[in-house]
C-alpha positions as CSV (number, residue, x, y, z in Angstrom):
1,M,-4.3,11.0,19.2
2,S,-3.2,11.9,22.6
3,T,0.1,13.8,23.1
4,A,1.2,11.4,25.9
5,G,3.8,9.1,24.5
6,D,6.2,11.3,22.6
7,T,9.0,10.1,24.9
8,S,8.0,6.4,24.2
9,T,8.1,7.1,20.5
10,S,11.6,8.5,20.8
11,R,12.7,5.3,22.6
12,Q,11.0,3.2,19.9
13,A,12.8,5.2,17.2
14,S,16.1,4.7,19.0
15,A,15.5,1.0,19.1
16,I,15.3,0.8,15.4
17,G,19.0,1.7,15.1
18,T,20.5,4.7,13.4
19,P,20.4,4.2,9.7
20,T,23.7,4.5,7.8
21,G,24.0,6.4,4.5
22,D,20.8,7.5,3.0
23,A,18.1,7.0,5.6
24,F,15.4,6.9,2.9
25,G,17.0,4.9,0.1
26,P,14.9,3.1,-2.5
27,R,15.1,-0.2,-0.6
28,F,13.1,1.4,2.2
29,T,10.8,3.7,0.2
30,A,9.9,1.5,-2.8
31,P,7.5,-0.8,-0.8
32,L,6.0,2.2,1.0
33,Y,5.2,3.9,-2.2
34,L,3.7,0.8,-3.8
35,G,1.7,0.0,-0.7
36,V,0.3,3.5,-0.6
37,A,-0.5,3.3,-4.3
38,L,-2.9,0.4,-3.7
39,N,-5.7,2.7,-2.7
40,P,-5.6,5.1,-5.6
41,V,-5.2,2.1,-7.9
42,N,-8.6,0.9,-6.7
43,S,-10.1,4.4,-6.7
44,S,-9.1,5.2,-10.3
45,L,-9.6,1.8,-12.0
46,I,-13.2,1.4,-10.8
47,A,-14.2,4.7,-12.4
48,T,-13.7,3.3,-15.9
49,A,-15.5,0.0,-15.0
50,L,-18.8,1.4,-13.6
51,V,-20.7,1.7,-16.9
52,P,-19.7,-1.8,-18.3
53,L,-20.2,-3.3,-14.9
54,A,-23.7,-1.9,-14.7
55,A,-24.5,-3.2,-18.1
56,S,-23.2,-6.7,-17.3
57,L,-25.2,-6.9,-14.0
58,H,-28.3,-5.3,-15.6
59,I,-28.5,-2.5,-13.0
60,A,-28.6,1.3,-13.3
61,V,-25.3,3.2,-13.5
62,G,-26.3,5.2,-10.5
63,D,-26.6,2.0,-8.4
64,T,-22.9,1.3,-8.9
65,A,-22.1,4.3,-6.6
66,I,-22.3,1.9,-3.7
67,L,-19.0,0.3,-5.0
68,I,-17.4,3.6,-4.5
69,S,-19.0,4.5,-1.2
70,S,-18.5,1.0,0.3
71,L,-14.7,1.3,-0.2
72,Y,-14.5,4.8,1.2
73,L,-16.7,4.1,4.2
74,T,-14.5,1.1,5.1
75,S,-11.4,3.1,4.5
76,A,-12.7,6.1,6.5
77,L,-12.9,3.9,9.6
78,A,-10.0,1.6,8.8
79,Q,-7.4,4.3,8.2
80,P,-7.2,5.8,11.7
81,A,-7.8,2.3,13.1
82,A,-4.8,1.0,11.1
83,G,-2.8,3.9,12.4
84,R,-3.6,3.0,16.0
85,L,-2.8,-0.7,15.4
86,A,0.5,0.3,13.9
87,E,1.3,2.4,17.0
88,V,0.5,-0.5,19.2
89,F,1.6,-3.6,17.3
90,G,4.2,-2.1,14.9
91,P,3.9,-0.4,11.5
92,R,5.6,-3.2,9.5
93,R,3.2,-5.9,10.8
94,V,0.2,-3.8,10.0
95,F,1.6,-2.8,6.6
96,L,2.1,-6.5,5.6
97,T,-1.3,-7.5,6.9
98,G,-3.0,-4.9,4.8
99,I,-1.3,-6.0,1.7
100,A,-2.4,-9.6,2.3
101,L,-6.0,-8.4,2.6
102,V,-5.7,-6.6,-0.7
103,F,-4.4,-9.8,-2.3
104,A,-7.4,-11.8,-0.9
105,A,-9.8,-9.1,-2.1
106,G,-8.5,-9.3,-5.6
107,L,-9.4,-13.0,-5.7
108,V,-12.9,-12.4,-4.3
109,G,-13.7,-9.6,-6.7
110,S,-12.3,-11.3,-9.8
111,L,-14.6,-14.3,-9.2
112,A,-17.7,-12.3,-8.2
113,H,-20.8,-12.3,-10.4
114,S,-23.2,-10.2,-8.2
115,L,-23.3,-6.8,-6.7
116,P,-23.3,-8.0,-3.1
117,A,-20.1,-10.1,-3.8
118,L,-18.5,-7.1,-5.4
119,I,-19.4,-4.9,-2.4
120,A,-17.8,-7.5,-0.1
121,A,-14.6,-7.3,-2.3
122,R,-14.6,-3.6,-2.1
123,V,-14.9,-3.6,1.7
124,L,-11.9,-6.0,1.9
125,I,-10.0,-3.7,-0.5
126,G,-10.9,-0.7,1.7
127,A,-9.7,-2.5,4.8
128,G,-6.5,-3.7,3.3
129,T,-5.4,-0.5,1.5
130,S,-6.1,1.5,4.6
131,A,-3.0,0.1,6.3
132,G,-0.5,1.5,3.7
133,Y,-0.6,5.2,4.4
134,P,-0.7,5.5,8.2
135,A,1.9,2.7,8.6
136,A,4.1,4.4,6.0
137,M,3.8,7.7,7.7
138,L,4.7,6.2,11.1
139,L,7.7,4.3,9.6
140,I,8.9,7.6,8.0
141,R,8.4,9.6,11.1
142,R,10.3,7.2,13.3
143,R,13.1,6.8,10.8
144,A,13.4,10.6,10.4
145,Q,13.6,11.0,14.2
146,N,16.3,8.4,14.4
147,A,18.3,10.0,11.7
148,G,18.1,13.4,13.4
149,Y,15.9,15.2,10.9
150,Q,14.8,18.6,12.2
151,T,12.4,19.4,9.3
152,P,10.0,17.1,7.5
153,P,11.7,14.8,4.9
154,R,9.9,16.5,2.0
155,R,11.4,14.3,-0.6
156,V,9.9,11.2,0.9
157,L,6.6,12.8,1.9
158,G,6.4,14.2,-1.6
159,G,7.1,10.7,-3.0
160,L,4.0,9.4,-1.2
161,A,1.9,12.1,-2.8
162,V,3.5,11.8,-6.2
163,T,2.9,8.0,-6.2
164,G,-0.7,8.5,-5.5
165,S,-1.1,11.2,-8.1
166,A,0.8,9.2,-10.7
167,T,-1.4,6.2,-10.1
168,V,-4.5,8.3,-10.6
169,A,-2.8,9.7,-13.7
170,V,-2.3,6.4,-15.4
171,G,-5.2,4.6,-13.7
172,P,-8.0,5.7,-15.9
173,A,-6.1,5.1,-19.1
174,I,-4.7,1.8,-18.2
175,G,-7.9,0.8,-16.5
176,G,-9.9,1.8,-19.6
177,L,-7.6,-0.2,-21.8
178,L,-7.7,-3.3,-19.6
179,V,-11.5,-3.0,-19.0
180,G,-12.1,-2.6,-22.7
181,W,-10.0,-5.7,-23.5
182,L,-10.5,-8.0,-20.6
183,G,-13.8,-6.8,-19.0
184,W,-14.7,-4.9,-15.8
185,Q,-13.3,-7.7,-13.6
186,T,-9.9,-6.2,-14.3
187,A,-10.7,-3.5,-11.7
188,F,-10.5,-6.3,-9.1
189,W,-8.0,-8.9,-10.3
190,I,-5.3,-6.3,-10.9
191,N,-4.8,-6.2,-7.1
192,I,-3.4,-9.7,-7.2
193,P,-0.1,-9.1,-9.0
194,V,0.3,-5.6,-7.5
195,A,-0.2,-6.8,-3.9
196,A,2.2,-9.7,-4.5
197,V,5.0,-7.4,-5.6
198,A,4.3,-5.0,-2.7
199,L,4.5,-7.9,-0.2
200,A,7.8,-9.1,-1.6
201,L,9.4,-5.7,-1.5
202,A,8.1,-5.0,2.0
203,L,9.5,-8.2,3.4
204,I,12.9,-7.4,1.9
205,G,13.1,-3.6,2.4
206,I,11.4,-2.9,5.7
207,A,13.2,-4.0,8.8
208,P,11.1,-6.0,11.4
209,D,9.5,-4.0,14.1
210,P,11.9,-3.8,17.1
211,D,9.5,-4.9,19.8
212,P,7.9,-8.3,19.9
213,V,4.1,-8.4,20.4
214,G,3.5,-9.9,23.8
215,P,0.1,-11.3,24.9
216,L,-2.3,-8.7,26.1
217,A,-5.4,-9.3,28.3
218,P,-8.6,-8.6,26.4
219,R,-9.5,-5.8,28.7
220,A,-6.1,-4.2,28.4
221,L,-6.2,-4.6,24.6
222,T,-9.7,-3.0,24.5
223,R,-8.5,0.0,26.5
224,R,-5.2,0.4,24.5
225,L,-7.0,0.3,21.1
226,D,-10.2,2.1,22.4
227,L,-12.5,-0.4,20.7
228,P,-15.6,1.3,21.9
229,G,-14.3,4.5,20.3
230,M,-13.6,2.7,17.1
231,L,-17.1,1.2,17.0
232,G,-18.8,4.5,17.8
233,F,-16.8,6.2,15.1
234,G,-17.8,3.6,12.6
235,A,-21.5,3.8,13.5
236,M,-21.4,7.6,13.2
237,L,-19.7,7.4,9.8
238,T,-22.3,4.9,8.6
239,A,-25.1,7.2,9.5
240,V,-23.3,10.1,7.7
241,V,-22.9,7.9,4.6
242,V,-26.6,7.0,4.6
243,L,-27.4,10.7,5.0
244,L,-25.1,11.7,2.1
245,S,-26.4,8.9,-0.1
246,S,-30.0,10.2,0.4
247,L,-29.2,13.7,-1.0
248,P,-30.8,15.8,-2.4
249,H,-33.7,14.4,-0.3
250,P,-32.2,14.1,3.2
251,N,-32.8,11.0,5.3
252,W,-33.8,12.8,8.5
253,P,-33.5,9.7,10.8
254,A,-29.9,9.2,9.5
255,L,-29.2,12.8,10.4
256,A,-30.6,12.4,13.9
257,A,-28.6,9.2,14.3
258,A,-25.4,10.8,13.2
259,L,-25.8,13.7,15.6
260,A,-26.7,11.4,18.5
261,L,-23.8,9.1,17.8
262,A,-21.4,12.0,17.4
263,A,-22.5,13.4,20.8
264,A,-22.1,9.9,22.4
265,L,-18.6,9.5,20.8
266,V,-17.4,12.9,22.0
267,G,-18.6,12.1,25.6
268,W,-16.8,8.7,25.5
269,E,-13.6,9.9,24.0
270,L,-13.3,12.7,26.6
271,R,-13.2,10.0,29.3
272,A,-11.1,7.4,27.5
273,A,-7.6,6.7,28.8
274,H,-6.3,6.2,25.2
275,P,-8.8,7.9,23.0
276,F,-9.1,6.7,19.4
277,L,-10.4,10.2,18.4
278,D,-8.7,12.8,20.6
279,V,-11.3,15.4,20.6
280,R,-9.3,17.6,23.0
281,L,-6.5,17.7,20.5
282,L,-8.9,18.5,17.6
283,A,-10.4,21.3,19.7
284,T,-7.1,22.9,20.7
285,N,-5.0,22.2,17.6
286,G,-7.0,24.3,15.1
287,A,-4.3,24.0,12.4
288,L,-4.6,20.2,12.4
289,T,-8.4,20.3,12.4
290,R,-8.5,22.9,9.5
291,T,-6.1,20.7,7.6
292,Y,-8.5,17.7,7.9
293,I,-11.5,19.8,6.7
294,R,-9.5,21.4,3.9
295,N,-8.2,18.1,2.7
296,G,-11.7,16.5,2.7
297,L,-13.3,19.3,0.7
298,T,-10.5,19.4,-1.8
299,L,-10.7,15.7,-2.5
300,L,-14.5,16.0,-2.7
301,G,-13.9,18.4,-5.6
302,T,-11.3,16.2,-7.3
303,Y,-13.3,12.9,-7.1
304,V,-16.6,14.4,-8.0
305,I,-15.0,15.4,-11.3
306,L,-13.1,12.2,-11.7
307,Y,-16.2,10.0,-11.3
308,G,-18.6,12.5,-12.8
309,L,-16.7,13.3,-16.0
310,T,-15.8,9.6,-16.6
311,Q,-19.4,8.5,-16.5
312,W,-20.5,11.5,-18.6
313,L,-17.8,10.9,-21.2
314,E,-18.9,7.3,-21.6
315,A,-22.7,7.6,-21.3
316,A,-23.4,11.0,-22.8
317,R,-20.5,11.5,-25.2
318,G,-20.3,7.8,-26.3
319,L,-16.6,7.3,-25.5
320,S,-15.3,3.9,-24.7
321,A,-13.8,3.2,-21.3
322,Y,-10.3,3.4,-22.8
323,Q,-11.0,6.7,-24.5
324,A,-12.5,8.2,-21.4
325,G,-9.4,7.1,-19.5
326,L,-7.2,8.8,-22.0
327,A,-9.2,11.9,-21.8
328,L,-8.6,12.2,-18.1
329,L,-4.9,11.2,-18.4
330,P,-3.7,14.9,-18.3
331,M,-5.5,15.4,-15.1
332,G,-3.5,12.8,-13.3
333,V,-0.2,13.7,-15.1
334,L,-0.5,17.3,-14.0
335,S,-1.4,16.2,-10.5
336,A,1.8,14.1,-10.3
337,L,4.0,16.9,-11.7
338,I,2.7,19.6,-9.5
339,A,3.0,17.3,-6.5
340,R,6.7,16.9,-7.2
341,V,7.2,20.6,-7.6
342,V,5.4,21.5,-4.4
343,S,7.3,18.7,-2.5
344,R,10.6,20.5,-3.3
345,R,9.7,23.8,-1.8
346,A,9.6,24.8,1.8
347,G,6.3,26.8,2.1
348,V,2.8,25.4,2.3
349,R,0.6,28.5,2.4
350,M,0.9,29.5,-1.3
351,P,0.4,26.0,-2.7
352,L,-2.8,25.7,-0.6
353,V,-4.1,29.1,-1.7
354,A,-3.4,28.2,-5.3
355,C,-5.1,24.9,-4.8
356,A,-8.3,26.6,-3.5
357,V,-8.3,29.2,-6.4
358,L,-7.9,26.4,-9.0
359,L,-10.7,24.4,-7.4
360,L,-13.0,27.4,-7.9
361,V,-11.8,28.0,-11.4
362,G,-12.3,24.4,-12.3
363,A,-15.8,24.3,-10.9
364,V,-16.9,27.3,-12.9
365,S,-15.3,25.9,-16.1
366,V,-17.4,22.7,-15.9
367,L,-20.5,24.9,-16.0
368,F,-19.7,25.6,-19.6
369,V,-19.0,22.0,-20.6
370,G,-21.7,20.2,-22.7
371,S,-22.3,17.7,-25.4
372,G,-21.1,20.1,-28.0
373,T,-17.9,21.0,-26.2
374,P,-14.7,19.9,-28.0
375,I,-12.9,17.1,-26.1
376,A,-9.8,19.3,-25.9
377,A,-11.8,21.8,-23.8
378,V,-13.1,19.0,-21.6
379,V,-9.6,17.7,-21.0
380,A,-8.4,21.3,-20.2
381,A,-11.2,21.7,-17.6
382,S,-10.4,18.4,-16.0
383,A,-6.7,19.2,-16.0
384,V,-7.3,22.1,-13.6
385,F,-8.5,19.6,-11.0
386,G,-5.2,17.7,-11.4
387,L,-3.3,20.8,-10.4
388,T,-5.6,21.2,-7.4
389,S,-5.2,17.6,-6.3
390,G,-1.4,17.6,-6.6
391,A,-0.8,20.8,-4.8
392,G,-3.3,20.1,-2.0
393,S,-2.2,16.6,-1.3
394,V,1.4,17.5,-0.7
395,A,0.8,20.7,1.2
396,N,-1.9,19.2,3.5
397,Q,0.3,16.2,4.2
398,T,3.2,18.4,5.2
399,V,1.1,20.5,7.5
400,L,-0.1,17.3,9.2
401,Y,3.4,16.0,9.6
402,Q,4.4,19.3,11.3
403,E,1.3,19.7,13.5
404,A,0.5,16.1,14.6
405,P,2.1,14.8,17.8
406,A,5.0,12.5,17.0
407,A,3.6,9.6,19.1
408,T,0.3,9.4,17.3
409,V,1.3,10.3,13.7
410,G,-0.1,7.0,12.5
411,T,-3.6,7.7,13.8
412,A,-3.4,11.3,12.8
413,S,-2.4,10.4,9.3
414,G,-5.2,7.9,9.1
415,L,-7.6,10.6,10.1
416,L,-6.4,12.8,7.4
417,R,-7.3,10.1,4.9
418,T,-10.7,9.7,6.7
419,F,-11.6,13.2,5.9
420,G,-10.5,12.6,2.4
421,Y,-12.8,9.6,2.2
422,L,-15.7,11.5,3.6
423,G,-15.1,13.9,0.7
424,S,-15.0,11.0,-1.7
425,I,-18.2,9.5,-0.3
426,A,-19.9,12.9,-0.7
427,S,-18.7,13.0,-4.3
428,A,-20.2,9.6,-5.0
429,A,-23.5,10.8,-3.4
430,I,-23.4,14.0,-5.6
431,T,-22.7,12.1,-8.8
432,G,-25.3,9.4,-7.9
433,A,-28.0,12.1,-7.3
434,A,-27.1,14.1,-10.4
435,F,-27.0,11.0,-12.7
436,H,-29.7,9.0,-11.0
437,Q,-32.1,8.9,-14.0
438,H,-29.9,9.9,-16.9
439,V,-26.2,10.7,-17.5
440,D,-26.5,14.0,-19.4
441,D,-25.3,17.6,-19.5
442,S,-27.9,18.7,-16.9
443,G,-26.5,16.3,-14.4
444,L,-22.9,17.4,-15.1
445,H,-23.9,21.0,-14.5
446,Q,-25.6,20.1,-11.2
447,I,-22.3,18.6,-10.1
448,A,-20.5,21.9,-11.0
449,W,-23.0,24.0,-9.2
450,A,-22.6,21.9,-6.1
451,L,-18.9,22.3,-6.3
452,V,-18.8,26.1,-6.6
453,P,-19.7,26.9,-2.9
454,I,-17.4,24.1,-1.7
455,A,-14.5,25.7,-3.5
456,V,-15.4,29.1,-2.0
457,V,-15.3,27.5,1.5
458,V,-11.9,26.0,0.8
459,L,-10.6,29.4,-0.4
460,V,-11.8,31.3,2.6
461,L,-10.6,28.6,5.0
462,T,-7.1,28.7,3.5
463,V,-6.7,32.5,3.1
464,C,-7.8,33.1,6.7
465,D,-5.6,30.5,8.2
466,R,-2.8,32.5,9.9
467,R,-1.1,29.3,11.2
468,L,0.0,28.4,7.7
469,A,2.1,31.6,7.4
470,T,3.5,31.0,10.9
471,A,4.5,27.5,9.9
472,D,6.2,28.8,6.8
473,R,8.3,31.2,8.8
474,R,9.2,28.6,11.4
475,D,10.2,26.2,8.7
476,A,12.3,28.8,7.0
477,D,14.2,29.5,10.2
């Protein structure tokens, strides 16, 4: 994410041609929204399929956590990698390639009959869906520059967040219905029609990348993409996932490996001509780094409740997959609604403070949820996290758009998602540890106790961030 290249980005934007009329009409935005929705589709649908999937494969429910972590581990690496590829080869090309991978993953998953085959499908899904968001952000940034936008195009950025939130809103309910009627394979084959529509819309609505891809020598390509940096980042993330999955009994060799790989990665990236992970920028741009951390911790809280409550409602309360999905529907609906509200206002500090407060309130409320709690109260507790997710996703995305260098907004956007996936991986580890033996009230309360200090950290990190207030004043001017 180096700052060098802003000028080249401006030249690339100019090459696209000044759009006439509405720069962000539905012809352009529809495929972007649908492509970005592919990841939350797969995040939310799998939640309702874990219990019947485990029963079908005769494995423990806790063992299915790998289907969550495998997608997020893949996505954590692939998101910034896809951003870098979009910057080098063109965002449209990367966007279309990602959709094609999702289509293939749907075929693999729907025909699979073993856990390893399903893991392979989830890895493909993670790789394919990772192209959508960073490529979309780069396409939006270049189009906004070309159209002369001086402030972030909030309507379009908000649309990305609303699309994701709305997908999460209807995902559990629709997923529960389809899984109940057609089996857990639905969580995989649903990608086939969705990817086909997204591919058709993208071919029609997104103009071809202006610059043809010329042949690059292997050494030049390796330097341009920083393949050693990508591999080192992936190895470090793998060690981190192994460590998180071992909790509450830490895998000390995994911790040692993660620290050693992190040190080696920093040393390499400081010397790289085109660093994949610009550690100098992360060290000097505190606002951007804090946004990454805040986003990751907030999504940890959202997903630990999404996965934890879904499993608890099905296994401990005896609800069907469809009923569990309906119970969590208000969580997603509120997330989409608040995302739309926040996207229409200029400031980011107050939404982020409210997001942190709601995260803490939600964590405390789950401590009082048990087998005897009325379903209406459970729904109310989950709905708090919907407000948290919607406000946080829009505001953090806007901060990133403002703070990231224009030339590398693809990689920067991918890295925002990477921190989100790390939070999601941690949520899978937390739910897996809490429900390892039995899915019961005690495990649900363990999840809530783990979430309380996380919410406190998010609140302190947000309230003490003076850059947010500065950004609000600059934006108002």
